[in-house]
C-alpha positions as protocol buffer text, in pm:
chain_id: "A"
residue {
  index: 1
  type: UNK
  ca { x: -5897 y: 2009 z: 3948 }
}
residue {
  index: 2
  type: UNK
  ca { x: -6052 y: 1691 z: 3748 }
}
residue {
  index: 3
  type: UNK
  ca { x: -6371 y: 1571 z: 3878 }
}
residue {
  index: 4
  type: UNK
  ca { x: -6259 y: 1236 z: 3976 }
}
residue {
  index: 5
  type: UNK
  ca { x: -6063 y: 1416 z: 4208 }
}
residue {
  index: 6
  type: UNK
  ca { x: -6315 y: 1622 z: 4367 }
}
residue {
  index: 7
  type: UNK
  ca { x: -6419 y: 1623 z: 4744 }
}
residue {
  index: 8
  type: UNK
  ca { x: -6748 y: 1500 z: 4843 }
}
residue {
  index: 9
  type: UNK
  ca { x: -6980 y: 1731 z: 4982 }
}
residue {
  index: 10
  type: UNK
  ca { x: -7096 y: 1713 z: 5336 }
}
residue {
  index: 11
  type: UNK
  ca { x: -7498 y: 1637 z: 5376 }
}
residue {
  index: 12
  type: UNK
  ca { x: -7680 y: 1941 z: 5401 }
}
residue {
  index: 13
  type: UNK
  ca { x: -7850 y: 2040 z: 5746 }
}
residue {
  index: 14
  type: UNK
  ca { x: -8166 y: 2020 z: 5503 }
}
residue {
  index: 15
  type: UNK
  ca { x: -8104 y: 1701 z: 5399 }
}
residue {
  index: 16
  type: UNK
  ca { x: -8062 y: 1540 z: 5726 }
}
residue {
  index: 17
  type: UNK
  ca { x: -8372 y: 1735 z: 5839 }
}
residue {
  index: 18
  type: UNK
  ca { x: -8567 y: 1568 z: 5547 }
}
residue {
  index: 19
  type: UNK
  ca { x: -8468 y: 1251 z: 5616 }
}
residue {
  index: 20
  type: UNK
  ca { x: -8534 y: 1288 z: 5958 }
}
residue {
  index: 21
  type: UNK
  ca { x: -8916 y: 1379 z: 5912 }
}
residue {
  index: 22
  type: UNK
  ca { x: -8956 y: 1122 z: 5657 }
}
residue {
  index: 23
  type: UNK
  ca { x: -8821 y: 836 z: 5895 }
}
residue {
  index: 24
  type: UNK
  ca { x: -9105 y: 988 z: 6159 }
}
residue {
  index: 25
  type: UNK
  ca { x: -9363 y: 984 z: 5964 }
}
residue {
  index: 26
  type: UNK
  ca { x: -9286 y: 652 z: 5855 }
}
residue {
  index: 27
  type: UNK
  ca { x: -9248 y: 551 z: 6222 }
}
residue {
  index: 28
  type: UNK
  ca { x: -9617 y: 710 z: 6273 }
}
residue {
  index: 29
  type: UNK
  ca { x: -9770 y: 563 z: 6023 }
}
residue {
  index: 30
  type: UNK
  ca { x: -9670 y: 236 z: 6136 }
}
residue {
  index: 31
  type: UNK
  ca { x: -9806 y: 278 z: 6474 }
}
residue {
  index: 32
  type: UNK
  ca { x: -10111 y: 418 z: 6321 }
}
residue {
  index: 33
  type: UNK
  ca { x: -10161 y: 105 z: 6135 }
}
residue {
  index: 34
  type: UNK
  ca { x: -10084 y: -128 z: 6412 }
}
residue {
  index: 35
  type: UNK
  ca { x: -10367 y: 44 z: 6634 }
}
residue {
  index: 36
  type: UNK
  ca { x: -10576 y: 13 z: 6332 }
}
residue {
  index: 37
  type: UNK
  ca { x: -10500 y: -374 z: 6235 }
}
residue {
  index: 38
  type: UNK
  ca { x: -10568 y: -452 z: 6699 }
}
residue {
  index: 39
  type: UNK
  ca { x: -10939 y: -597 z: 6710 }
}
residue {
  index: 40
  type: UNK
  ca { x: -11151 y: -381 z: 6930 }
}
residue {
  index: 41
  type: UNK
  ca { x: -11183 y: -499 z: 7272 }
}
residue {
  index: 42
  type: UNK
  ca { x: -10845 y: -737 z: 7270 }
}
residue {
  index: 43
  type: UNK
  ca { x: -10628 y: -748 z: 7555 }
}
residue {
  index: 44
  type: UNK
  ca { x: -10307 y: -936 z: 7634 }
}
residue {
  index: 45
  type: UNK
  ca { x: -10379 y: -1201 z: 7925 }
}
residue {
  index: 46
  type: UNK
  ca { x: -10142 y: -1266 z: 8191 }
}
residue {
  index: 47
  type: UNK
  ca { x: -10183 y: -1482 z: 8475 }
}
residue {
  index: 48
  type: UNK
  ca { x: -10127 y: -1339 z: 8831 }
}
residue {
  index: 49
  type: UNK
  ca { x: -10067 y: -1534 z: 9130 }
}
residue {
  index: 50
  type: UNK
  ca { x: -10141 y: -1899 z: 9199 }
}
residue {
  index: 51
  type: UNK
  ca { x: -10444 y: -2124 z: 9170 }
}
residue {
  index: 52
  type: UNK
  ca { x: -10530 y: -2023 z: 8814 }
}
residue {
  index: 53
  type: UNK
  ca { x: -10650 y: -1656 z: 8918 }
}
residue {
  index: 54
  type: UNK
  ca { x: -10586 y: -1439 z: 8613 }
}
residue {
  index: 55
  type: UNK
  ca { x: -10613 y: -1081 z: 8493 }
}
residue {
  index: 56
  type: UNK
  ca { x: -10615 y: -891 z: 8178 }
}
residue {
  index: 57
  type: UNK
  ca { x: -10497 y: -565 z: 8092 }
}
residue {
  index: 58
  type: UNK
  ca { x: -10730 y: -323 z: 7915 }
}
residue {
  index: 59
  type: UNK
  ca { x: -10617 y: -2 z: 7767 }
}
residue {
  index: 60
  type: UNK
  ca { x: -10907 y: 271 z: 7815 }
}
residue {
  index: 61
  type: UNK
  ca { x: -11013 y: 382 z: 7472 }
}
residue {
  index: 62
  type: UNK
  ca { x: -11113 y: 749 z: 7385 }
}
residue {
  index: 63
  type: UNK
  ca { x: -11492 y: 841 z: 7528 }
}
residue {
  index: 64
  type: UNK
  ca { x: -11489 y: 499 z: 7750 }
}
residue {
  index: 65
  type: UNK
  ca { x: -11589 y: 497 z: 8075 }
}
residue {
  index: 66
  type: UNK
  ca { x: -11505 y: 290 z: 8398 }
}
residue {
  index: 67
  type: UNK
  ca { x: -11860 y: 136 z: 8355 }
}
residue {
  index: 68
  type: UNK
  ca { x: -11809 y: 89 z: 7969 }
}
residue {
  index: 69
  type: UNK
  ca { x: -11480 y: -111 z: 8065 }
}
residue {
  index: 70
  type: UNK
  ca { x: -11687 y: -348 z: 8318 }
}
residue {
  index: 71
  type: UNK
  ca { x: -11929 y: -400 z: 8102 }
}
residue {
  index: 72
  type: UNK
  ca { x: -11681 y: -548 z: 7795 }
}
residue {
  index: 73
  type: UNK
  ca { x: -11454 y: -749 z: 8061 }
}
residue {
  index: 74
  type: UNK
  ca { x: -11776 y: -896 z: 8227 }
}
residue {
  index: 75
  type: UNK
  ca { x: -12080 y: -914 z: 8012 }
}
residue {
  index: 76
  type: UNK
  ca { x: -12374 y: -1017 z: 8213 }
}
residue {
  index: 77
  type: UNK
  ca { x: -12230 y: -975 z: 8538 }
}
residue {
  index: 78
  type: UNK
  ca { x: -12371 y: -673 z: 8788 }
}
residue {
  index: 79
  type: UNK
  ca { x: -12166 y: -361 z: 8640 }
}
residue {
  index: 80
  type: UNK
  ca { x: -12130 y: -192 z: 8973 }
}
residue {
  index: 81
  type: UNK
  ca { x: -11970 y: -490 z: 9122 }
}
residue {
  index: 82
  type: UNK
  ca { x: -11722 y: -541 z: 8829 }
}
residue {
  index: 83
  type: UNK
  ca { x: -11673 y: -134 z: 8827 }
}
residue {
  index: 84
  type: UNK
  ca { x: -11615 y: -126 z: 9195 }
}
residue {
  index: 85
  type: UNK
  ca { x: -11381 y: -426 z: 9174 }
}
residue {
  index: 86
  type: UNK
  ca { x: -11147 y: -265 z: 8891 }
}
residue {
  index: 87
  type: UNK
  ca { x: -11163 y: 49 z: 9076 }
}
residue {
  index: 88
  type: UNK
  ca { x: -11015 y: -129 z: 9378 }
}
residue {
  index: 89
  type: UNK
  ca { x: -10746 y: -365 z: 9210 }
}
residue {
  index: 90
  type: UNK
  ca { x: -10619 y: -21 z: 9035 }
}
residue {
  index: 91
  type: UNK
  ca { x: -10675 y: 185 z: 9341 }
}
residue {
  index: 92
  type: UNK
  ca { x: -10938 y: 439 z: 9158 }
}
residue {
  index: 93
  type: UNK
  ca { x: -11073 y: 652 z: 9412 }
}
residue {
  index: 94
  type: UNK
  ca { x: -11323 y: 849 z: 9210 }
}
residue {
  index: 95
  type: UNK
  ca { x: -11357 y: 571 z: 8951 }
}
residue {
  index: 96
  type: UNK
  ca { x: -11234 y: 826 z: 8657 }
}
residue {
  index: 97
  type: UNK
  ca { x: -11043 y: 682 z: 8403 }
}
residue {
  index: 98
  type: UNK
  ca { x: -10837 y: 866 z: 8103 }
}
residue {
  index: 99
  type: UNK
  ca { x: -10804 y: 762 z: 7727 }
}
residue {
  index: 100
  type: UNK
  ca { x: -10499 y: 548 z: 7724 }
}
residue {
  index: 101
  type: UNK
  ca { x: -10518 y: 446 z: 8044 }
}
residue {
  index: 102
  type: UNK
  ca { x: -10409 y: 78 z: 8152 }
}
residue {
  index: 103
  type: UNK
  ca { x: -10636 y: -81 z: 8397 }
}
residue {
  index: 104
  type: UNK
  ca { x: -10590 y: -443 z: 8541 }
}
residue {
  index: 105
  type: UNK
  ca { x: -10939 y: -621 z: 8520 }
}
residue {
  index: 106
  type: UNK
  ca { x: -11028 y: -929 z: 8675 }
}
residue {
  index: 107
  type: UNK
  ca { x: -11118 y: -1220 z: 8375 }
}
residue {
  index: 108
  type: UNK
  ca { x: -11402 y: -1417 z: 8475 }
}
């Protein structure tokens, strides 16, 4: 049989797996770069309700406590009062937060 008439082979399972793993690695690298490029302490701001009241969404970072979040969103204000307000807004009973958790915080 001449080569020009030879049938093309289907892609092997190994090739498909390699392409899939490669694509996954690219996605993970892009996500990692996006997290590195994100400015520390930045959070998107949204307006809630009327009358100009606004809040921010803050994602808790590894090793960060609720008091740390309170200090970062309201420097110069009493930490206990801001912590209590954040806990109330988010329905936190014991004030415990986990890394990656998103909190609604008042904007001062």
